[in-house]
N, C-alpha and C positions, 0 to 999 in steps of 0.2 A: 527465441518467442518476445524476450524486454522488450526487443525495439519493434513491437509488430504492431497493430491498433486490434484490440480484439474486435469483437462481433458477437453481435444483442444476440439474446436467445431467447425460446420460447417454449413456456408452460411446464412439455414434452418433454423437454431436456431428458435424456436419459438417460438413472444415474442420478440425478437432483439429487437427492437425502442423503446419500455416500457422498457421494463427491465433497459437501458442504460442514455430514460428518468430520470428514478426513482432513478437512480444510483448520479445523477448531484445536484439530489432534495435535497438524502440523506445530500449527501454529503460537501451540500455548508449549505445545516439545521446544519449542528453537527461540521462545523469550518473547515472544514477538508481540505485537497488540497488532499489528494488520495482516491481512493476506488477500492477493491477487490472484489472484483463478493461473494467471501466465505468469507466477514465479514458481511453479509449480506443471506448468507445463503446458497449460490450454488458453489459447486463444481464445478464451472467451469473459463478457461484457461483467465478470462476474467478482467484486472483491467479499470480507468482511471486514468489525474492526470488533475493540475490544477496548475501552479506554478504562471500568471499570476496576483493573487494577493496577490504572497508577493513577486515575486521580483521587482516591480517595487516601494519597498517600502524597501527592506533591501540587497536584492541582484543588484547588474549592468549582471547580463545576462539578453539573453528576456528568457523568460518563457514561459507555454507552457499547452495550451491545449486539450487534444488528450485522447482517445482510444484503447490500447495497446491489440490486439485477441488475442489467441494460444503463443504468445510472449518467444522465445529462448533469454535468455546471452548470448552473441556470447563471450565479453570478455568485464573483470574490468580489468584496471592502473589503474598507478600515485601512490604516493604514499596517501598508505594509511592517512584518516582526520576523524577531531575526531566533532563530532552533536550532540545536544538534542534532540530525539526524544522523539513520543510518537505518541501511534494510541489510534483512533477514536474504539476500538474493549478492549481496559486497556484504562477503561476512568479514569484517575488522577495521574498515571505510566511516569515519564517521567526516563532518560534514554542517556549518553553521549555514543554512535555508533559508533564505528570509523569501517567507509567504502572508498573504492577505487575511486576521481574522477570522475570519467569515467566509463563511459560502456557503448559498443558495444551492442544493441542490434536488432534482427529480431523477429516482429509481423507482424499482420493484424490488417487495419484499420475497422471501424462502417462498411466499404463495400466492405472488403476480402480481399483488395491487400495488396501484401508482403512491409514492406519494413524494411532495413536493417540501423538505424544509428545511430552513435555515440550523448551520451548524457554529459550534461559535468555538478559538479559545483551542484547544488539544486537540479537543473534538475535530474540528474541520481543517487542521492539518494533519493530522492523518486520516478522513476523507482523503483527501488533499492527498497527501503521500501514496494513496494504493489506487484513487482515483488517473494519477499518475502515470500506473502501471499498464494503467484497461488501454487508457493513449500511446501508452511504445514509452515512454518517460520516464528517468531513473533518477531520482535524486542526485546527484550526482550530476548532469547535464544542468543541475542550479548554482551549482557552485560557481565561488571566482575563479577562475582562469589563476589566477597562481597555488588556490589548493589542486586544481585538477591536477595541475603540471606538477606538485610535487607525489601525487597519488598516484601518478602514472605508471612507477615498479611494480603498486602492489597491485592497483588493477590489471596489469599484462601478466601475474600471478592465478589472482583470482579467474579470467577470464582460459589459462593452460588446465584449472584445474593441480594445483602447488599448493592448496589453505588444507584445512584439515579444523573444520570448525564442530560446532559440539551436538550437528544437527545435518539429517541426510544433503550433503546436492549432488545434482547433478550438468556433467556439462559436457557439454557437447564443443568436440574437442575431433 
């Protein structure tokens, strides 16, 4: 599921409100700042982001807490910057990822109203990370080759379900 491109959804998607509530709870329980539907086994173009919890402490920008449905990145710009990322789907692995600091994205909110917004800094980074999940990409795909080689055995253990994070994970082995 994590390597597949997710499909758009319509306003009549069954159980959307409950799914969103479950995703928020799942993300917070795992101490995450974002979660995409493919990470919970749903192949749909849906992700949510809450950077309010980190921007207050670490970053001098306004955080966001919002839902992104059927998102489409329009443009990424600015000088790429490195930041250590992790992912709830790949526990215990972190790595430096280069991303552009500005993203312009078109998306629908939970009422299916369209928005086109530019995000910067850590907000842009988290959006790009979660958006990548809807495109079948993982942050480890963006790591330098040497880092990929170094984490190879850890990735194999995760794939085999040989990890015990502080949150529930589902393995398809």
